C-alpha positions in Angstrom: 18.0 -14.6 -26.7 16.5 -15.8 -23.4 17.6 -14.3 -20.1 17.9 -16.4 -17.0 17.4 -14.6 -13.7 16.6 -14.7 -10.0 13.5 -13.7 -8.0 13.6 -12.0 -4.6 11.0 -11.1 -2.0 13.2 -10.3 1.0 10.9 -12.2 3.4 12.4 -12.8 6.8 10.1 -14.9 8.9 10.7 -16.2 12.4 12.1 -18.3 14.0 14.9 -18.0 11.5 14.7 -14.2 11.5 18.0 -12.4 11.1 18.3 -8.6 10.9 16.9 -7.0 7.8 20.1 -5.1 7.5 22.0 -8.4 7.1 19.4 -9.9 4.7 19.5 -6.9 2.4 23.3 -6.5 2.4 23.9 -10.3 1.8 21.3 -10.4 -0.9 23.0 -7.5 -2.8 26.3 -9.3 -2.5 24.7 -12.4 -3.8 23.2 -10.6 -6.8 26.6 -9.1 -7.8 28.1 -12.6 -7.5 25.2 -14.0 -9.6 26.1 -11.6 -12.4 29.6 -13.1 -12.6 28.0 -16.6 -12.7 26.1 -15.6 -15.8 22.6 -14.8 -14.6 21.0 -12.1 -16.7 18.2 -10.6 -14.6 16.9 -9.8 -11.1 13.2 -9.7 -10.4 11.5 -8.1 -7.3 8.0 -8.4 -6.0 5.8 -6.2 -3.7 3.4 -6.6 -0.8 2.7 -4.4 2.2 2.1 -4.7 6.0 3.5 -8.3 6.2 5.0 -9.5 9.5 7.9 -11.2 7.6 8.9 -7.9 5.9 7.9 -9.0 2.4 9.5 -6.3 0.2 7.3 -3.2 0.3 9.6 -0.9 -1.6 11.0 -2.8 -4.6 11.9 0.3 -6.6 14.3 1.5 -3.9 15.9 -1.9 -3.9 16.1 -1.8 -7.7 18.1 1.4 -7.6 20.6 -0.3 -5.2 20.9 -3.3 -7.5 21.5 -1.0 -10.4 24.5 0.4 -8.7 25.9 -3.1 -7.8 25.5 -4.6 -11.3 26.5 -3.6 -14.8 24.8 -5.9 -17.1 21.7 -7.5 -15.5 18.2 -6.4 -16.3 16.2 -5.4 -13.2 12.5 -5.9 -13.2 9.4 -6.2 -10.9 7.4 -9.4 -10.9 5.3 -7.8 -9.8 4.1 -4.4 -8.4 0.5 -3.7 -7.5 -0.6 -1.0 -9.9 -4.1 -0.5 -8.6 -2.6 0.5 -5.2 -0.2 3.0 -6.8 -0.5 6.6 -8.1 0.3 5.9 -11.7 2.2 9.1 -12.3 4.2 8.8 -9.2 5.1 5.2 -10.2 5.9 6.5 -13.7 8.3 9.0 -12.2 10.1 6.4 -10.2 10.3 3.9 -13.1 11.6 6.6 -15.4 14.3 7.5 -12.9 15.3 3.9 -12.6 15.6 3.6 -16.3 17.9 6.6 -16.4 20.0 5.4 -13.5 20.5 1.9 -14.9 21.0 2.9 -18.6 17.7 1.4 -19.7 18.0 -1.9 -17.8 14.8 -1.5 -15.8 11.5 -3.3 -16.7 8.2 -2.5 -14.8 6.0 -5.5 -14.2 2.5 -4.9 -12.7 -0.5 -6.9 -11.5 -3.9 -6.5 -10.0 -3.2 -7.5 -6.4 -5.7 -9.4 -4.2 -5.1 -8.7 -0.5 -8.1 -7.0 1.1 -5.8 -5.5 3.8 -3.7 -3.6 1.3 -6.7 -2.3 -0.7 -8.4 -1.1 2.5 -5.4 0.9 3.7 -4.7 2.5 0.3 -8.3 3.4 -0.1 -9.0 1.3 -3.2 -11.7 -1.2 -3.9 -11.0 -4.7 -5.1 -14.0 -4.5 -7.5 -12.3 -1.5 -9.3 -9.1 -3.4 -10.1 -9.7 -3.8 -13.8 -10.3 -0.1 -14.4 -7.5 1.0 -12.1 -5.2 -1.3 -14.1 -6.3 -0.2 -17.5 -6.2 3.5 -16.8 -2.9 3.0 -14.9 -1.3 1.4 -17.9 -2.5 4.2 -20.1 -1.1 6.8 -17.8 2.3 5.1 -17.4 2.7 5.0 -21.2 1.7 8.6 -21.6 4.0 9.7 -18.8 7.1 8.2 -20.3 6.7 10.2 -23.6 7.5 13.4 -21.6 4.6 15.1 -23.3 1.6 16.7 -21.6 -0.9 14.1 -20.4 -4.6 14.6 -20.9 -6.7 11.8 -19.4 -10.3 11.9 -18.2 -11.3 8.5 -16.9 -13.4 6.8 -14.2 -10.4 6.6 -11.8 -8.0 9.4 -12.8 -8.2 12.8 -14.3 -5.1 14.5 -15.6 -5.1 17.8 -17.5 -1.8 18.7 -19.1 0.8 17.4 -16.5 4.2 16.3 -17.7 6.4 13.6 -16.2 10.1 14.7 -16.5 12.8 13.7 -16.9 11.6 11.4 -19.7 13.8 8.3 -20.0 15.7 7.7 -23.2 14.6 4.1 -22.9 11.1 3.7 -21.5 10.7 0.6 -19.3 9.1 -2.4 -20.9 5.7 -2.8 -19.3 4.9 -6.4 -18.4 1.6 -7.5 -16.8 1.0 -10.6 -14.7 -1.9 -12.7 -13.5 -3.2 -16.2 -13.4 -6.9 -15.7 -14.4 -7.8 -15.6 -18.1 -9.0 -11.9 -18.0 -5.7 -10.8 -16.6 -3.7 -12.8 -19.1 -5.9 -11.4 -22.0 -5.3 -7.9 -20.7 -1.5 -8.5 -20.7 -1.8 -9.6 -24.4 -3.8 -6.6 -25.3 -2.1 -3.8 -23.3 1.3 -5.1 -22.2 4.7 -5.5 -23.7 4.6 -9.0 -22.3 3.2 -11.4 -19.7 4.5 -12.3 -16.3 3.7 -16.0 -15.6 3.9 -17.9 -12.3 4.7 -21.6 -12.2 4.1 -22.0 -15.9 0.4 -21.1 -15.7 -1.1 -19.3 -18.6 1.4 -19.6 -21.4 -1.1 -21.3 -23.7 -3.8 -18.8 -22.7 -1.5 -15.9 -23.5 -0.7 -17.2 -27.0 -4.4 -17.5 -27.7 -5.0 -14.1 -26.3 -2.4 -12.6 -28.6 -4.2 -14.0 -31.6 -7.6 -12.7 -30.3 -6.0 -9.2 -29.9 -4.9 -9.4 -33.6 -1.2 -9.8 -32.7 1.3 -12.4 -34.0 3.1 -14.7 -31.6 6.3 -12.8 -32.4 4.8 -9.6 -30.9 4.4 -11.4 -27.6 6.8 -11.8 -24.7 6.7 -14.0 -21.6 8.8 -13.7 -18.5 8.4 -17.0 -16.7 8.6 -17.1 -12.9 9.8 -20.7 -12.2 9.4 -22.4 -8.8 11.5 -25.5 -9.5 13.9 -26.8 -6.8 17.0 -27.7 -8.9 19.8 -29.6 -7.3 22.0 -32.7 -7.8 19.7 -34.6 -5.4 16.4 -32.7 -5.7 14.5 -34.9 -3.2 17.2 -34.4 -0.6 17.1 -30.6 -1.3 13.3 -30.6 -1.1 13.5 -32.2 2.4 16.1 -29.6 3.5 14.0 -26.6 2.2 10.6 -28.0 2.6 9.6 -26.0 5.7 10.4 -22.8 3.8 8.5 -23.9 0.7 5.5 -24.8 2.9 5.6 -21.3 4.5 5.9 -19.6 1.2 2.9 -21.5 -0.3 0.6 -21.3 2.7 1.2 -17.5 3.1 0.0 -17.0 -0.5 -3.0 -19.3 0.1 -3.9 -17.4 3.3 -3.8 -14.1 1.5 -6.1 -15.2 -1.3 -3.7 -15.6 -4.1 -5.4 -18.8 -5.4 -8.9 -18.0 -4.5 -10.9 -16.9 -1.4 -8.9 -17.9 1.7 -12.0 -19.5 3.3 -12.4 -21.8 0.3 -8.8 -22.8 -0.5 -7.3 -25.0 2.3 -3.7 -24.6 3.5 -1.3 -27.4 2.7 -0.9 -29.7 5.7 2.8 -30.4 5.4 5.9 -29.6 3.3 5.7 -32.8 1.2 2.1 -32.0 0.1 3.0 -28.4 -0.7 5.9 -29.4 -2.9 3.9 -32.2 -4.6 0.7 -30.3 -5.2 2.0 -26.7 -5.5 4.0 -25.0 -8.2 7.3 -26.7 -7.3 9.1 -29.1 -9.5 12.0 -31.3 -8.3 14.7 -31.4 -11.0 18.3 -32.5 -11.2 20.4 -30.9 -13.9 19.4 -33.4 -16.7 15.7 -33.0 -15.8 16.0 -29.2 -15.7 17.7 -29.0 -19.0 15.1 -31.2 -20.6 12.1 -29.4 -19.1 13.4 -25.9 -19.7 14.5 -26.7 -23.3 11.1 -28.1 -24.1 9.3 -25.1 -22.6 11.4 -22.6 -24.5 11.0 -24.4 -27.8 7.2 -24.8 -27.2 6.9 -21.1 -26.3 9.4 -19.1 -28.2 7.7 -16.0 -26.8 9.6 -16.6 -23.5 12.3 -13.9 -23.1 13.2 -14.6 -19.4 13.1 -17.5 -17.0 13.7 -16.7 -13.3 14.0 -18.8 -10.2 13.6 -18.0 -6.5 17.0 -17.1 -5.2 16.0 -18.6 -1.9 12.8 -19.4 -0.1 11.5 -17.4 2.9 13.7 -18.1 5.9 16.3 -20.1 3.9 19.9 -18.9 4.4 21.7 -16.9 1.6 24.4 -19.6 1.6 21.8 -22.4 1.0 20.2 -20.5 -1.9 23.7 -19.7 -3.3 24.6 -23.4 -3.5 21.5 -24.1 -5.6 22.1 -21.0 -7.7 25.7 -22.0 -8.5 24.5 -25.5 -9.5 22.0 -24.0 -11.9 24.5 -21.6 -13.4 27.2 -24.2 -14.0 25.2 -27.4 -14.7 22.0 -26.2 -16.3 22.1 -22.9 -18.0 25.0 -23.5 -20.4 23.3 -26.7 -21.7 19.9 -25.0 -22.1 21.5 -22.1 -23.9 23.3 -24.5 -26.3 20.1 -26.4 -26.9 18.0 -23.3 -27.9 20.8 -21.8 -30.0 21.3 -25.0 -31.9 
């Protein structure tokens, strides 16, 4: 079974800035409503020290979502494991699993912003070892047994993480570069993709790691703009999409910021970025094809709204997807 979900970053840029209290409250209301529409999951992401308030504390938000929903899975796509204390993160994730009845999934990635690494006292060059040791410590922590680890980055001698969750979180790993995708195949319970990048690389990496395709899992972060008139919708939300993409470019998400140019306008960002413009028929065809080509996909999630876009605007697109797209896709993949 494939879950379909929504992706939130809680960014609140000017000049459309509203109070963060309103943004968070309205978003939680939207999530509870989305569950009644038939969405299956909520995904949260993490960054720090951003002027627009990009969600710095996704696990706190996840706990609130757990109390407002009864069925949806709640996950992170993604948290920055090299910046975290792995055992502290393990404690929070275990507590979330307990609070939500096993509905929480922890997705992690390397990170790339120099600012964040500088403040948290970590080095970008050490990301691979911080990630690998961090994953090992997370898994050991969730057993509830004494942890003994002597590594390059962490040393633990007999500590236990309690309470241990009855259902340990699934541990997903994200990235766009081949080494990160290969690491997800080797160490993770699944791969967090962005804009469809890396599905083929992940399948090949599973084979290289001695695993069958059936052992893999992909949670696909989708950037499509889906509406009855997608070109009109793109024009309406273009400024928000441009802001979203250019912020990631300026932070170094797609390569060194001094080497990757910003998009000059919204039309170019939508045409050359991760965005697809789909009406219901196009979305059904594209999603069905993707899911049949990659049966490893266990979740597809869409941005609930773009940074600065109103909740009401995002909700209209959300309702269109829930009523005009998802039932037909589900029927196609169950046929």
